[in-house]
C-alpha positions in Angstrom: 238.3 300.4 84.2 240.8 300.8 81.2 242.4 297.5 82.6 239.2 295.5 82.6 238.3 296.8 79.2 241.7 295.9 77.9 241.6 292.5 79.5 238.0 291.8 77.9 239.1 293.1 74.4 242.3 291.0 74.6 240.3 287.8 75.5 237.9 288.5 72.7 240.5 289.3 70.1 242.5 286.4 71.0 239.4 284.1 70.4 239.0 285.6 66.8 242.6 285.2 65.9 242.5 281.6 67.2 239.5 280.7 65.2 241.4 281.8 62.1 243.7 279.0 62.6 241.3 276.5 63.5 239.1 277.5 60.5 242.1 277.1 58.1 243.0 273.9 59.6 239.6 272.5 58.7 239.3 274.2 55.3 242.4 273.5 53.5 244.7 270.6 52.9 247.9 270.5 55.0 250.2 271.0 52.0 248.8 274.6 51.6 248.0 275.4 55.2 251.2 277.7 55.8 250.6 279.6 52.6 246.9 279.9 53.4 247.5 281.2 57.0 250.1 283.7 55.8 247.6 285.0 53.2 244.7 285.2 55.5 246.5 286.8 58.3 248.2 289.4 55.9 244.9 290.5 54.7 243.4 290.5 58.2 246.3 292.8 59.3 245.9 294.9 56.2 242.3 295.4 56.8 242.8 296.3 60.6 245.2 298.8 59.7 243.4 300.2 56.7 240.2 300.2 58.7 241.5 302.5 61.5 243.0 305.0 59.0 239.8 304.9 56.7 237.6 305.5 59.7 239.6 308.6 60.7 239.8 309.8 57.2 235.8 309.5 56.7 235.5 311.3 60.2 237.8 314.1 58.9 235.8 314.4 55.7 232.3 314.4 57.2 232.8 315.5 60.7 231.0 312.5 62.2 231.2 308.7 62.6 227.9 307.9 60.8 229.4 307.2 57.5 232.5 305.3 59.1 229.9 303.0 60.7 227.8 302.6 57.8 230.9 301.5 55.6 231.8 299.1 58.5 228.5 297.6 58.4 228.6 297.2 54.6 232.1 295.6 54.9 231.0 293.2 57.6 228.1 292.0 55.5 230.2 291.5 52.4 232.6 289.6 54.6 229.9 287.4 56.0 228.7 286.7 52.3 232.2 285.8 51.3 232.6 283.2 54.3 229.2 281.9 53.6 230.2 281.1 49.8 233.5 279.5 51.1 231.6 277.4 53.6 229.1 276.4 50.9 232.0 275.5 48.4 234.0 273.5 50.9 230.8 271.6 51.9 230.0 270.7 48.3 233.7 269.7 47.6 233.6 267.4 50.6 230.2 265.9 49.7 231.6 265.3 46.1 234.7 263.7 47.6 232.6 261.4 49.9 230.3 260.4 46.9 233.1 259.8 44.5 236.3 259.0 46.4 239.5 258.8 44.3 240.6 255.4 43.2 
């Protein structure tokens, strides 16, 4: 059963990591793609590392996972808000570019 769970997790995680590259390709110009990818992946890895440590720290402090899950939910909501703001910003920038192309 552990092998099945590992395979499912790996497939799901690989989809998430692949979507980072696809999203960046769509959202940033090619001249800054490498820098953007490095920055996003660095923060993603830092978040994954810090999240595991933080969850364990909160468990040690409170004796349960309730607060860890609550913090994770709040972090997820903040993440979705940031992504929504970026999508809205990129959409407006593209609309402005289409409306007023450079000469």
